[in-house]
VEXBA-752138 format. One record per atom (N, C-alpha, C): x, y, z; residue in three letters. Coordinates in pm, whole numbers, plus 50000, padded with zeros to 5 digits. Example, Ala and Ser with C-alpha at 12.3 -4.5 7.8 and 13.67 -1.06 7.14 Angstrom:
<nodes>
513194943150780ALA512304955050780ALA513204967050780ALA512854977550708SER513674989450714SER512905000350787SER
</nodes>
This chain:
<nodes>
316987839310361GLN317347856510332GLN318027863710481GLN319017870310444GLY319587878410531GLY318267885510570GLY318177891210675GLN317647899010761GLN318537909410870GLN318287918210911LEU318987926511018LEU317237935511104LEU317867932011201VAL316807941711273VAL317557951911393VAL317417963611421GLU317667974011486GLU317227979311593GLU317177980511711SER316777985211827SER317307995011893SER316758001412001GLY317718012912106GLY317178027612063GLY316618032511964GLY316168037711974GLY315088047612080GLY314458059412063GLY314008065212157GLY314088081712171GLY313328089012305LEU313848101012289LEU314638105012366LEU315458112112379VAL316238118712481VAL316898131412465VAL317388136112572GLN317558150512587GLN318698153112540GLN319228163112498SER320568166312464SER321398166612545SER322818158412545GLY323438157312605GLY323428142312697GLY322638130012647GLY322628119612652GLY322888114512578GLY322008097712599SER323348087612578SER322128076112480SER322358068112430LEU322048058312335LEU322418047912315LEU321928038212332ARG323268021912263ARG322198019112138ARG322388020011986LEU321878013311935LEU322488000511889LEU321667986611878SER321617975611822SER320987972711690SER321937967111619CYS321497955711528CYS321697938911472CYS320887933411499VAL320897915211531VAL320967912411352VAL321897911911327ALA321867901711211ALA321387886311212ALA320877877811088SER320427868711092SER320467862910923SER320827849110924GLY320517846710773GLY321577850310699GLY322737855910733ILE323937860910639ILE325327852710733ILE326337851910673LEU327667844410735LEU328247859210809LEU327797866710907PHE328167879310999PHE329617882411005PHE330157874011010ARG331587878911040ARG332317885310934ARG331727879110793TYR332507883810621TYR331957896110577TYR331247904010691TYR330147915410621TYR331247931110709TYR331137936610631ALA331187951910666ALA330157957010686ALA330007961410836MET328667967410897MET328837981810952MET327497991510865ASN327558004510868ASN326328009910975ASN326348017711014TRP325518025511061TRP325148039710978TRP323738042010884TYR323518052210822TYR322338060010906TYR322348072610903ARG320838081010943ARG320088086010816ARG319148089010838GLN318308103010756GLN317548110110814GLN317768119910890ALA316628129810906ALA315698137010820ALA314408141010840PRO313908146210768PRO313998156710643PRO313618155310524GLY314068162410420GLY315758167910379GLY316598153110423LYS317158147310408LYS318118139610326LYS319298137610263GLN320038127710180GLN320058116610355GLN320278102910311ARG320428095010354ARG322248096510375ARG322578095310563GLU324398098310551GLU324838089010589GLU326378084210542LEU327258071010605LEU327608082610808LEU327288071410875VAL327728076510992VAL328978071211112VAL328658058011099ALA330208050811128ALA329898035411043ALA331358035111069GLY331118018310976GLY332158013011013GLY332197996411024ILE332937987211091ILE333357977911003ILE334217971110977THR335007955710877THR335227949810956THR334937936410895SER334977927610913SER335987925611019SER337277933011013ALA338247929911127ALA338747938511211ALA337287946311206GLY337167957111326GLY337687968411276GLY338657975911179SER338307987811191SER337297995411167SER337138008611265THR335758016711196THR336478028211124THR335298034311103ASN335068052411037ASN333398059011092ASN334108069811125TYR333168082311117TYR332898089611052TYR331638095711067THR332008108210990THR332058115411069THR332848129311054ASP333238136511110ASP332318145011231ASP331348143211171SER330218156711290SER330208148011384SER329998133311415VAL330148122411520VAL331028119111598VAL332788120011535LYS333848115311604LYS334058119511717LYS333998109711823GLY334498113411958GLY333448116312032GLY332038110611973ARG330498107612040ARG330538097312012ARG330398093911877PHE329768079311841PHE330958069211851PHE330388055111882THR331128048011887THR330608032911824THR331098030611726ILE330498017011688ILE331467999311725ILE330887995411739SER331187979811746SER330807966211731SER331207956711738ARG330447943611679ARG330697932711754ARG329517925611790ASP329777911011842ASP329627901011743ASP330677895611713SER330277882111559SER329687870111669SER329647866711819THR329187858711876THR327897860311862THR327277871011895LYS325757876511871LYS325307880211701LYS326217881711665ALA326057890811559ALA325417899011538ALA325597905711613THR325377921611670THR326437933911636THR325737946511571VAL326137956011583VAL325847970311709VAL326927975011677TYR326137980911800TYR326657994911795TYR325718003511843LEU326318024011806LEU326328027911968LEU326848031511992GLN326718039612137GLN327088050712093GLN326218064112165MET325898074112097MET325568084612260MET326568091112268ASP326668099812420ASP327048113512330ASP326788119512445SER326868139012421SER325858141212313SER324908131512285LEU323658134412164LEU323578147212169LEU322908158812009LYS322958168712003LYS321658170711951LYS321008179311918PRO319288179011884PRO319448169811761PRO320928171211663GLU321018175111504GLU321378159311486GLU321718155311571ASP321418137111531ASP320408130811536ASP319018142311551THR317948134011577THR317858128511384THR317108117711382ALA317418108211266ALA316588100911260ALA316478088411127VAL315888075511131VAL317358063311125VAL317898056311203TYR318928053411245TYR318678038911140TYR319808037211055TYR319278022910985TYR321298015110991TYR320748003210973CYS321927990910996CYS322057986510891CYS323247988810804SER323547976910689SER324377963810685SER324497958710629ALA325527949510568ALA325567946910446ALA327927949910430THR327537946710308THR329407936310287THR328557925510188TRP329757912710140TRP329937910409972TRP331307920009956LEU330577914509745LEU330217924209751LEU329317916609630SER327817924409579SER326607915009667SER326837911809775LEU325587913009862LEU325477924709976LEU323877932310021SER323817944510108SER322687936210175SER322607941210280TYR321007942810329TYR320987957810470TYR319757955310433TRP319417969510567TRP318607962110608TRP318527972810763GLY317377969610900GLY316437982210826GLY315627978810915GLN314077989510846GLN314108003610993GLN315148004711025GLY315218015311103GLY314908020111239GLY315358030011358THR315048030711425THR314888047211452THR314368047311500GLN314148062611542GLN314478068911646GLN315618077311628VAL316358088111735VAL316178106511791VAL315198104711846THR314528121611846THR316008124712004THR316428138111951VAL317798142612030VAL316708154712091VAL316028161512199SER315208173112269SER316058184312307SER316098191812268SER316708207712306SER316668209112481SER
</nodes>
């Protein structure tokens, strides 16, 4: 059974940086599209960034130029480098893996940006 485990969240001041990691196990990682979502209190979960199995990336407008998604298939890991963080980036960040009809989610990691 596939499993995703996120790490790297924490408390950071506005303008700071964090790097989130998501380690996958039990799946054929190289075939999966990997995505980072976030959910702030009282808001719907939103797609932040995604990377296909071929390495193509996409970002929601609010993080373009500040966040970078990448993947390392040798480590079955996807990363989200977050720079120039803003208080509005505060949320629980979730990793997901999708391939055909298969989909897995991590448990989430809290990111809090203080002003």
